[in-house]
N, CA, C and O atoms as a MOPAC input file, in Angstrom:
PM7 MOZYME 1SCF
protein

 N     -7.57800 1    52.65300 1    -9.54200 1
 C     -8.25800 1    52.62300 1    -8.41000 1
 C     -8.16900 1    50.86200 1    -8.02300 1
 O     -9.29200 1    50.39300 1    -8.20600 1
 N     -7.07400 1    49.66000 1    -7.50100 1
 C     -7.96500 1    48.95300 1    -7.65700 1
 C     -8.94400 1    49.09000 1    -5.65800 1
 O     -9.07200 1    50.08700 1    -4.94700 1
 N     -9.51300 1    47.30300 1    -5.35500 1
 C    -10.07000 1    48.27400 1    -3.62900 1
 C     -8.68900 1    47.54200 1    -2.73800 1
 O     -9.26400 1    46.93700 1    -1.83300 1
 N     -7.63100 1    47.37900 1    -2.61400 1
 C     -6.89800 1    46.98000 1    -1.81800 1
 C     -5.85000 1    49.38000 1    -2.04500 1
 O     -5.18500 1    49.97300 1    -1.19500 1
 N     -6.16900 1    49.76200 1    -3.16000 1
 C     -5.24000 1    51.00000 1    -3.29500 1
 C     -6.13200 1    52.04400 1    -2.48300 1
 O     -5.77500 1    52.88300 1    -1.65600 1
 N     -7.72600 1    51.65600 1    -3.09500 1
 C     -8.62800 1    52.91400 1    -1.70600 1
 C     -8.34300 1    52.17100 1    -0.63700 1
 O     -7.77200 1    52.81900 1     0.24000 1
 N     -8.59900 1    50.64700 1    -0.29800 1
 C     -8.90400 1    50.76600 1     1.34900 1
 C     -7.38100 1    51.00300 1     1.75700 1
 O     -7.37100 1    50.69300 1     2.94800 1
 N     -5.95200 1    51.42800 1     1.36400 1
 C     -4.82500 1    51.69600 1     2.20000 1
 C     -4.82000 1    53.45100 1     1.81200 1
 O     -3.97700 1    54.05800 1     2.47400 1
 N     -5.59500 1    54.28300 1     0.89200 1
 C     -5.40200 1    55.80100 1     0.44200 1
 C     -5.47500 1    56.39600 1     1.59700 1
 O     -4.79500 1    57.39900 1     1.81400 1
 N     -6.28300 1    55.89300 1     2.49300 1
 C     -6.72800 1    56.71200 1     4.11600 1
 C     -5.45100 1    57.09000 1     4.84900 1
 O     -5.27000 1    58.11800 1     5.50200 1
 N     -4.34300 1    55.80100 1     4.57600 1
 C     -3.79400 1    55.26300 1     5.72600 1
 C     -3.04700 1    56.54600 1     5.90800 1
 O     -3.23600 1    57.60200 1     5.30400 1
 N     -1.74300 1    56.15500 1     7.28900 1
 C     -0.83500 1    57.33800 1     7.60700 1
 C      0.41500 1    56.63700 1     6.08700 1
 O      0.78300 1    55.55500 1     5.62800 1
 N      0.59900 1    57.93800 1     5.88000 1
 C      2.11800 1    57.33300 1     4.58600 1
 C      3.37000 1    56.27300 1     5.05800 1
 O      4.20800 1    55.75100 1     4.32300 1
 N      3.22200 1    56.14300 1     6.44000 1
 C      4.23200 1    55.48700 1     6.49900 1
 C      3.44500 1    54.18500 1     6.54600 1
 O      3.94600 1    53.24400 1     5.93000 1
 N      2.25000 1    53.97200 1     7.20200 1
 C      2.14900 1    52.11900 1     6.82400 1
 C      1.78100 1    51.96000 1     4.80700 1
 O      2.25600 1    51.10700 1     4.05700 1
 N      0.70500 1    53.22700 1     4.39800 1
 C      0.92500 1    53.28500 1     2.84600 1
 C      1.84500 1    52.64200 1     2.30200 1
 O      1.50900 1    51.74600 1     1.52700 1
 N      4.11600 1    53.04600 1     2.67200 1
 C      5.01800 1    52.94300 1     2.16100 1
 C      4.89500 1    51.03800 1     2.57800 1
 O      4.72200 1    50.09000 1     1.81300 1
 N      5.00400 1    51.06000 1     3.50900 1
 C      4.75300 1    49.57300 1     4.20200 1
 C      4.09700 1    48.27900 1     3.70800 1
 O      4.49700 1    47.11600 1     3.77300 1
 N      2.83200 1    48.87500 1     3.12900 1
 C      1.68800 1    48.16000 1     2.43600 1
 C      2.13600 1    47.77300 1     1.31200 1
 O      2.47900 1    46.59100 1     1.26400 1
 N      2.24600 1    48.40200 1     0.37000 1
 C      3.21800 1    48.58400 1    -1.15100 1
 C      3.87000 1    47.68700 1    -1.07200 1
 O      3.67600 1    46.55000 1    -1.50200 1
 N      5.35300 1    48.42300 1    -0.08700 1
 C      6.46400 1    47.70700 1    -0.22600 1
 C      5.80800 1    45.57300 1    -0.09500 1
 O      6.02400 1    44.68700 1    -0.92100 1
 N      5.08400 1    45.47900 1     1.16700 1
 C      4.63300 1    44.22300 1     1.17100 1
 C      3.76700 1    43.57300 1    -0.45100 1
 O      3.81600 1    42.50700 1    -1.06400 1
 N      3.29200 1    44.41400 1    -0.57500 1
 C      2.15800 1    43.95600 1    -1.85700 1
 C      2.75600 1    43.48500 1    -2.79600 1
 O      2.40500 1    42.37600 1    -3.19800 1
 N      4.60900 1    44.66800 1    -3.89000 1
 C      4.80200 1    44.28400 1    -3.99800 1
 C      5.79100 1    42.62500 1    -4.14600 1
 O      5.75300 1    41.82400 1    -5.08000 1
 N      6.56900 1    42.55500 1    -2.91900 1
 C      6.72700 1    41.32100 1    -3.00500 1
 C      5.87800 1    40.42000 1    -3.02900 1
 O      6.14800 1    39.41700 1    -3.69000 1
 N      4.32700 1    40.51500 1    -2.17000 1
 C      3.52100 1    39.18000 1    -2.57800 1
 C      3.94200 1    38.53000 1    -3.59600 1
 O      4.66600 1    37.53900 1    -3.69600 1
 N      2.99000 1    39.72000 1    -4.96000 1
 C      2.56100 1    39.90100 1    -6.16700 1
 C      3.87500 1    38.69100 1    -7.08700 1
 O      3.88600 1    37.63000 1    -7.71200 1
 N      5.17100 1    40.16900 1    -6.42800 1
 C      6.48000 1    39.23900 1    -7.08900 1
 C      6.93900 1    37.01200 1    -6.62800 1
 O      7.58200 1    36.00600 1    -6.92800 1
 N      6.13300 1    37.52000 1    -5.91500 1
 C      6.55500 1    35.96900 1    -5.32700 1
 C      6.07000 1    34.56200 1    -6.67900 1
 O      6.78900 1    33.62800 1    -7.03400 1
 N      4.79000 1    34.85900 1    -7.11400 1
 C      4.40000 1    34.02400 1    -7.97500 1
 C      3.06200 1    35.01000 1    -8.91200 1
 O      2.13200 1    35.72100 1    -8.52900 1
 N      3.41700 1    34.71900 1    -9.86100 1
 C      1.97700 1    34.88500 1   -10.95200 1
 C      0.66800 1    34.90300 1   -10.56400 1
 O     -0.05600 1    35.89500 1   -10.47700 1
 N      0.38100 1    33.71300 1   -10.32600 1
 C     -0.62700 1    33.41500 1   -10.01600 1
 C     -1.31700 1    33.52000 1    -8.99300 1
 O     -2.37600 1    32.93500 1    -8.76600 1
 N     -0.62900 1    34.44400 1    -8.16100 1
 C     -1.30700 1    35.20000 1    -6.78900 1
 C     -2.38600 1    35.73700 1    -7.20200 1
 O     -2.44000 1    36.28400 1    -8.30400 1
 N     -3.35200 1    35.66900 1    -6.42600 1
 C     -4.55100 1    37.16000 1    -6.10600 1
 C     -4.89900 1    37.62400 1    -5.48800 1
 O     -5.42700 1    36.78500 1    -4.75800 1
 N     -5.15300 1    39.01500 1    -4.90000 1
 C     -5.21400 1    39.77100 1    -4.43400 1
 C     -6.49400 1    40.25200 1    -4.50300 1
 O     -7.08500 1    40.49700 1    -5.55500 1
 N     -7.12800 1    40.45200 1    -2.90500 1
 C     -9.04800 1    40.83500 1    -3.27900 1
 C     -8.86400 1    41.40000 1    -1.49100 1
 O     -8.08800 1    41.25500 1    -0.54700 1
 N    -10.35800 1    42.22300 1    -1.88900 1
 C    -10.27700 1    42.61900 1    -0.16200 1
 C    -11.74500 1    42.00300 1     0.91700 1
 O    -12.92000 1    42.37100 1     0.88600 1
 N    -10.94300 1    40.76200 1     1.96600 1
 C    -12.03700 1    40.81300 1     2.70000 1
 C    -11.96600 1    40.64200 1     4.04600 1
 O    -11.02100 1    40.55300 1     4.83000 1
 N    -13.24500 1    40.61300 1     4.17100 1
 C    -13.16300 1    40.90000 1     6.18900 1
 C    -12.76200 1    43.07600 1     5.99600 1
 O    -12.69900 1    43.82200 1     6.97300 1
 N    -12.63700 1    43.38400 1     5.00800 1
 C    -11.78000 1    45.00100 1     5.13300 1
 C    -10.42700 1    44.70700 1     5.54000 1
 O     -9.69200 1    45.39400 1     6.25000 1
 N    -10.18300 1    43.51600 1     4.95700 1
 C     -8.35700 1    43.73000 1     4.91400 1
 C     -7.84500 1    43.57700 1     3.40400 1
 O     -8.68900 1    43.46500 1     2.51500 1
 N     -6.46500 1    43.56900 1     3.09200 1
 C     -5.99800 1    43.12100 1     1.93900 1
 C     -5.43000 1    41.46500 1     2.02800 1
 O     -4.48900 1    41.38800 1     2.81900 1
 N     -5.76200 1    40.26300 1     1.45200 1
 C     -5.80800 1    39.01400 1     1.64600 1
 C     -5.29300 1    38.69400 1    -0.42500 1
 O     -5.45900 1    39.28700 1    -1.49100 1
 N     -4.58600 1    37.30000 1     0.11000 1
 C     -3.68200 1    37.36800 1    -1.01600 1
 C     -3.91600 1    35.01300 1    -0.91900 1
 O     -3.63200 1    34.18200 1    -0.05600 1
 N     -4.49000 1    34.93900 1    -2.20200 1
 C     -4.93400 1    33.55800 1    -2.47100 1
 C     -3.65500 1    33.11400 1    -3.45300 1
 O     -3.09400 1    33.89500 1    -4.22200 1
 N     -3.26400 1    31.55000 1    -3.25600 1
 C     -2.37500 1    30.82400 1    -3.89200 1
 C     -3.42700 1    29.00900 1    -3.44200 1
 O     -3.70500 1    28.54800 1    -2.33500 1
 N     -3.61000 1    28.67500 1    -4.28800 1
 C     -4.68400 1    27.54800 1    -4.41000 1
 C     -4.85800 1    26.96700 1    -2.93100 1
 O     -4.62500 1    25.98400 1    -2.22700 1
 N     -5.81600 1    29.11200 1    -2.94700 1
 C     -6.24900 1    28.25800 1    -1.25600 1
 C     -5.76100 1    30.02000 1    -0.69800 1
 O     -5.10200 1    30.88600 1    -1.27300 1
 N     -6.30700 1    29.99700 1     0.38700 1
 C     -5.25700 1    31.87900 1     1.08500 1
 C     -3.93000 1    31.61800 1     1.43500 1
 O     -3.70100 1    30.57800 1     2.05200 1
 N     -2.94800 1    32.43200 1     1.12900 1
 C     -2.14900 1    32.54700 1     1.71100 1
 C     -1.81900 1    33.23900 1     2.60200 1
 O     -1.34800 1    32.79000 1     3.64700 1
 N     -1.99500 1    34.44100 1     2.37100 1
 C     -1.45600 1    35.90900 1     3.82500 1
 C     -2.86000 1    36.26200 1     3.75700 1
 O     -3.98500 1    36.07100 1     3.29600 1
 N     -2.04000 1    36.92200 1     4.54000 1
 C     -3.41600 1    38.57900 1     4.47800 1
 C     -2.73100 1    39.85200 1     5.38200 1
 O     -2.00400 1    39.47200 1     6.30000 1
 N     -2.85200 1    40.97800 1     5.25600 1
 C     -2.21300 1    41.93400 1     5.81200 1
 C     -3.22600 1    43.20200 1     6.62900 1
 O     -4.03600 1    43.96800 1     6.10700 1
 N     -2.82400 1    43.07600 1     8.08000 1
 C     -3.37500 1    43.51000 1     8.94700 1
 C     -3.48900 1    44.75800 1     9.09800 1
 O     -2.57800 1    45.11600 1     8.35200 1
 N     -4.01200 1    45.88500 1     9.58400 1
 C     -3.03200 1    46.98600 1     9.37300 1
 C     -3.52900 1    47.87000 1    10.60200 1
 O     -4.46500 1    48.65100 1    10.43100 1
 N     -2.96400 1    47.76000 1    11.72800 1
 C     -3.29400 1    48.07200 1    13.29100 1
 C     -2.62600 1    48.88600 1    13.08900 1
 O     -1.97100 1    49.24200 1    12.10900 1
 N     -2.92200 1    49.59900 1    15.07300 1
 C     -3.19500 1    51.42000 1    15.22200 1
 C     -0.88700 1    51.54000 1    15.06000 1
 O     -0.18400 1    52.54700 1    15.14800 1
 N     -0.67800 1    50.81000 1    14.94100 1
 C      0.91400 1    51.29700 1    15.91900 1
 C      1.73900 1    50.32400 1    14.75100 1
 O      2.95300 1    50.49600 1    14.63700 1
 N      0.98400 1    49.21200 1    13.81400 1
 C      2.31900 1    48.22400 1    13.12400 1
 C      0.99800 1    47.88000 1    12.33100 1
 O     -0.19400 1    48.18000 1    12.40700 1
 N      1.92700 1    46.98500 1    11.41400 1
 C      1.01400 1    46.04600 1     9.67700 1
 C      1.73600 1    44.71500 1    10.63300 1
 O      2.64000 1    44.40200 1    11.40700 1
 N      0.61300 1    44.28300 1     9.92600 1
 C      0.81200 1    42.27400 1    10.41900 1
 C      1.08500 1    41.81200 1     8.77600 1
 O      0.44100 1    42.35100 1     7.87700 1
 N      1.82600 1    41.04900 1     8.57500 1
 C      1.51600 1    40.03900 1     7.39100 1
 C      2.18200 1    38.63700 1     8.50700 1
 O      3.17600 1    38.10300 1     8.99700 1
 N      0.32000 1    38.64200 1     8.34100 1
 C      0.27300 1    36.75500 1     8.79200 1
 C     -0.57200 1    36.11500 1     7.52300 1
 O     -1.50000 1    36.48100 1     6.80100 1
 N      0.50300 1    34.63900 1     7.69500 1
 C      0.36900 1    33.65100 1     6.76700 1
 C     -0.80100 1    32.99800 1     7.40000 1
 O     -1.14600 1    33.10600 1     8.57700 1
 N     -1.38200 1    32.28700 1     6.43200 1
 C     -2.88800 1    31.55600 1     6.83700 1
 C     -2.32800 1    30.02300 1     7.14700 1
 O     -3.10600 1    29.27000 1     7.73300 1
 N     -1.58000 1    29.74100 1     6.93800 1
 C     -0.74400 1    28.74500 1     7.41800 1
 C      0.80500 1    27.98500 1     8.11900 1
 O      1.53200 1    26.99200 1     8.14500 1
 N      0.54100 1    29.50800 1     8.66300 1
 C      1.65400 1    29.46200 1     9.45800 1
 C      2.42700 1    28.42200 1    10.13800 1
 O      3.58000 1    27.99100 1    10.12300 1
 N      1.69200 1    28.27200 1    10.53800 1
 C      2.33300 1    26.59800 1    11.46500 1
 C      2.46800 1    25.33900 1    10.91000 1
 O      2.55400 1    24.20800 1    11.38800 1
 N      2.46700 1    25.83000 1     9.69900 1
 C      3.24300 1    24.60200 1     8.34800 1
 C      4.57100 1    25.58000 1     7.98300 1
 O      5.34800 1    25.20900 1     7.10300 1
 N      4.82500 1    27.03700 1     8.81000 1
 C      5.69500 1    27.53100 1     8.09300 1
 C      7.40400 1    27.03600 1     9.13700 1
 O      7.47900 1    27.38300 1    10.31500 1
 N      8.44800 1    26.33000 1     8.54000 1
 C      9.59300 1    25.79600 1     8.97600 1
 C      9.59300 1    27.21000 1    10.81600 1
 O      9.28000 1    28.39800 1    10.73700 1
 N     10.06200 1    26.43400 1    12.23900 1
 C      9.38700 1    26.69600 1    13.77200 1
 C     10.81500 1    27.70300 1    13.72000 1
 O     10.68400 1    28.66700 1    14.47600 1
 N     12.46300 1    27.67000 1    12.80900 1
 C     13.22500 1    28.29000 1    13.02000 1
 C     13.23800 1    29.75000 1    12.43300 1
 O     14.16000 1    30.56500 1    12.45500 1
 N     11.65700 1    29.89700 1    11.77000 1
 C     12.45500 1    31.13300 1    11.53700 1
 C     11.82300 1    31.87600 1    12.33800 1
 O     10.80200 1    31.63700 1    12.98300 1
 N     12.69500 1    33.13800 1    12.26300 1
 C     12.82700 1    34.73000 1    13.35200 1
 C     11.74100 1    35.66500 1    13.17400 1
 O     10.97400 1    35.53500 1    12.22000 1
 N     11.66300 1    36.22900 1    13.68300 1
 C      9.96400 1    37.30600 1    14.02400 1
 C      9.24000 1    36.86600 1    13.60900 1
 O      8.46700 1    37.75200 1    13.24500 1
 N      8.44700 1    34.89200 1    13.07000 1
 C      7.25700 1    35.02900 1    13.66100 1
 C      7.10700 1    34.74000 1    14.54200 1
 O      7.95800 1    34.26100 1    15.29200 1
 N      5.54000 1    34.99500 1    14.86700 1
 C      4.74600 1    35.76600 1    16.76900 1
 C      3.47000 1    34.48300 1    16.09600 1
 O      3.34400 1    34.13200 1    14.92200 1
 N      2.83500 1    34.10900 1    17.05900 1
 C      2.01400 1    32.37800 1    16.99200 1
 C      0.69300 1    33.44700 1    17.58800 1
 O     -0.35200 1    33.37900 1    16.94100 1
 N      0.72300 1    34.31000 1    18.66300 1
 C     -0.04700 1    34.66800 1    19.63500 1
 C     -1.68300 1    34.43800 1    19.82300 1
 O     -2.69600 1    35.13200 1    19.72900 1
 N     -1.31900 1    32.92700 1    20.17700 1
 C     -2.78700 1    32.35500 1    20.51400 1
 C     -3.29500 1    31.72400 1    19.87700 1
 O     -4.21800 1    31.00200 1    20.25300 1
 N     -2.69200 1    31.80400 1    18.22700 1
 C     -3.34500 1    31.12400 1    17.34100 1
 C     -3.33000 1    29.99100 1    17.24900 1
 O     -2.42800 1    29.49700 1    17.92500 1
 N     -4.16400 1    29.00200 1    16.49200 1
 C     -3.55200 1    27.58100 1    16.04800 1
 C     -3.05000 1    27.19800 1    15.02200 1
 O     -2.32800 1    26.20100 1    15.05600 1
 N     -3.37000 1    28.11600 1    13.39900 1
 C     -2.77200 1    28.36000 1    12.94300 1
 C     -1.84200 1    29.64600 1    12.15300 1
 O     -0.98100 1    29.45500 1    11.29400 1
 N     -2.07700 1    30.36300 1    12.45000 1
 C     -1.83700 1    32.11600 1    12.15400 1
 C     -0.22900 1    31.55400 1    12.78800 1
 O      0.21800 1    30.92500 1    13.74600 1
 N      0.45300 1    32.54800 1    11.01900 1
 C      1.85500 1    33.16100 1    11.81500 1
 C      1.90800 1    34.69300 1    11.63000 1
 O      1.38500 1    35.29300 1    10.69100 1
 N      2.51100 1    35.17800 1    12.50800 1
 C      2.95800 1    37.03800 1    11.77400 1
 C      3.93500 1    37.06400 1    11.65700 1
 O      4.70400 1    36.23600 1    12.14500 1
 N      4.46700 1    38.64600 1    10.52100 1
 C      5.94900 1    39.21700 1    10.84500 1
 C      4.59200 1    40.78700 1    11.09400 1
 O      3.50100 1    41.12100 1    10.63100 1
 N      5.45300 1    41.22100 1    11.95500 1
 C      5.65600 1    42.63200 1    12.43600 1
 C      6.99000 1    42.98000 1    12.18500 1
 O      8.11000 1    42.47400 1    12.12300 1
 N      5.99600 1    44.81800 1    11.98000 1
 C      5.99400 1    45.81400 1    10.95700 1
 C      5.91600 1    47.38400 1    11.84000 1
 O      4.83200 1    47.51200 1    12.41000 1
 N      6.47300 1    48.07000 1    11.95300 1
 C      6.80800 1    49.31200 1    12.80600 1
 C      7.17500 1    50.60800 1    11.94200 1
 O      8.13200 1    50.54700 1    11.17000 1
 N      6.43300 1    51.76200 1    12.06200 1
 C      7.16900 1    52.96900 1    11.75800 1
 C      8.42100 1    53.22600 1    11.64200 1
 O      8.87300 1    54.23100 1    11.09500 1
 N      9.20200 1    52.14600 1    12.25800 1
 C     10.50000 1    52.77700 1    12.61100 1
 C     11.62700 1    51.65900 1    11.65400 1
 O     12.66000 1    52.02700 1    11.09500 1
 N     10.93200 1    49.89400 1    11.68400 1
 C     11.82700 1    48.63300 1    11.18000 1
 C     11.98700 1    48.88700 1    10.08800 1
 O     13.14900 1    48.83900 1     9.68500 1
 N     10.46700 1    49.42100 1     8.73800 1
 C     10.96500 1    48.96100 1     7.91300 1
 C     10.83000 1    47.53100 1     7.59600 1
 O     10.85300 1    46.72100 1     8.52300 1
 N     10.63900 1    46.99600 1     5.93900 1
 C     10.31100 1    45.71100 1     5.70600 1
 C     11.87100 1    44.87800 1     4.99400 1
 O     12.48600 1    44.97600 1     3.93300 1
 N     12.02100 1    44.08400 1     6.23000 1
 C     13.41700 1    43.22400 1     5.47900 1
 C     12.47400 1    41.74000 1     4.53500 1
 O     11.57700 1    40.95500 1     4.84400 1
 N     13.56300 1    42.06900 1     2.95300 1
 C     12.70000 1    41.39500 1     1.73200 1
 C     13.42100 1    40.01600 1     2.05300 1
 O     12.64700 1    39.07200 1     1.89600 1
 N     13.71700 1    39.93000 1     2.14800 1
 C     14.95000 1    38.57300 1     2.03500 1
 C     13.67100 1    37.38000 1     2.88900 1
 O     12.85700 1    36.50700 1     2.58700 1
 N     14.34800 1    38.26900 1     4.37800 1
 C     12.92900 1    37.25600 1     5.02000 1
 C     11.50300 1    36.90800 1     4.44200 1
 O     11.15300 1    35.73700 1     4.59100 1
 N     10.24300 1    38.14700 1     3.51900 1
 C      9.93400 1    37.87600 1     3.46700 1
 C      9.61700 1    37.44000 1     2.00100 1
 O      8.45700 1    37.44000 1     1.58800 1
 N     10.62500 1    37.08500 1     1.26400 1
 C     10.57300 1    35.98400 1     0.17900 1
 C     11.23500 1    35.23500 1     0.69100 1
 O     12.09100 1    34.94800 1    -0.14600 1
 N     11.42400 1    34.66400 1     1.62600 1
 C     12.12500 1    33.81100 1     1.53800 1
 C     10.66200 1    32.54500 1     2.66400 1
 O     10.67400 1    31.31500 1     2.61900 1
 N      9.56300 1    33.46900 1     3.56600 1
 C      8.83700 1    33.00700 1     4.15500 1
 C      7.60400 1    32.95100 1     2.76400 1
 O      7.08300 1    31.83700 1     2.72400 1
 N      7.09600 1    33.86700 1     1.72000 1
 C      6.28200 1    33.76500 1     0.69000 1
 C      6.91800 1    32.61000 1     0.03900 1
 O      6.09300 1    31.70300 1    -0.06600 1
 N      8.18300 1    32.26400 1    -0.48600 1
 C      8.30000 1    30.34700 1    -0.93500 1
 C      7.10100 1    29.63900 1    -0.08600 1
 O      5.94500 1    29.25100 1    -0.25600 1
 N      8.08100 1    29.71100 1     0.91800 1
 C      7.74600 1    28.47900 1     1.62200 1
 C      5.47300 1    28.33700 1     1.67500 1
 O      4.45800 1    27.65600 1     1.53400 1
 N      6.00400 1    29.43000 1     1.94600 1
 C      4.25200 1    29.33400 1     1.98200 1
 C      3.45400 1    29.48000 1     0.56900 1
 O      2.23300 1    29.60900 1     0.66000 1
 N      4.03900 1    29.47000 1    -0.72700 1
 C      3.44800 1    28.89600 1    -1.50800 1
 C      3.54300 1    27.27900 1    -1.92300 1
 O      2.62100 1    26.54400 1    -2.27600 1
 N      5.18700 1    26.91700 1    -1.73800 1
 C      5.55300 1    25.48800 1    -1.35700 1
 C      4.10000 1    24.45700 1    -0.83900 1
 O      3.63300 1    23.44700 1    -1.36400 1
 N      3.67200 1    25.22900 1     0.40800 1
 C      2.75900 1    24.69300 1     1.72700 1
 C      1.61600 1    24.64100 1     0.67900 1
 O      1.38300 1    23.50300 1     0.27200 1
 N      0.89700 1    25.57700 1     0.18800 1
 C      0.07000 1    25.77600 1    -1.02000 1
 C     -0.08500 1    24.64400 1    -1.47800 1
 O     -1.05600 1    23.89600 1    -1.59300 1
 N      0.71800 1    24.59800 1    -1.67100 1
 C      1.02800 1    22.96900 1    -3.73900 1
 C      0.66700 1    22.00000 1    -3.44900 1
 O      0.02700 1    21.11500 1    -4.01600 1
 N      1.23400 1    22.17600 1    -2.16200 1
 C      1.17300 1    20.35400 1    -2.06400 1
 C     -0.29400 1    20.49800 1    -0.73200 1
 O     -1.36200 1    19.88700 1    -0.69100 1
 N      0.06800 1    21.17400 1    -0.13800 1
 C     -1.73400 1    21.31800 1     0.48100 1
 C     -3.00900 1    20.86400 1    -0.95600 1
 O     -3.74300 1    19.87600 1    -0.97500 1
 N     -2.92300 1    21.74900 1    -1.80700 1
 C     -4.11700 1    21.61400 1    -2.58900 1
 C     -3.72900 1    20.56300 1    -3.70900 1
 O     -4.56300 1    20.41200 1    -4.60100 1
 N     -2.67100 1    19.88900 1    -3.76500 1
 C     -2.27700 1    18.04000 1    -4.60100 1
 C     -3.22500 1    16.86300 1    -3.47100 1
 O     -3.79700 1    15.89900 1    -3.98000 1
 N     -3.26800 1    17.04400 1    -2.32800 1
 C     -3.44900 1    16.36600 1    -1.35300 1
 C     -5.84100 1    16.09500 1    -1.95700 1
 O     -6.58600 1    15.42800 1    -1.24000 1

């Protein structure tokens, strides 16, 4: 078991299912994405911080580190008094919109590629 598996092992089943679904989508986005635990949170990096998964009491949040650079027309992205981070929320009954996550991941990867070249 890796550190992320250990981290989520004690969570309720619905949270584990959403997190594992997100993990698969994130890792499928690019083979160079790395997964680790930082600040007691699963973090994903590709040429710098890419995104992370926050576990809240009633929801799971997929937060994009450079979310402010994502296309503002994406529906469902939440700003919440944050200057840079933008978040997608997942609740027990909503499930994961794979197309939305894949689209945002590709855009976030492109942003990190561009920023890394600067």
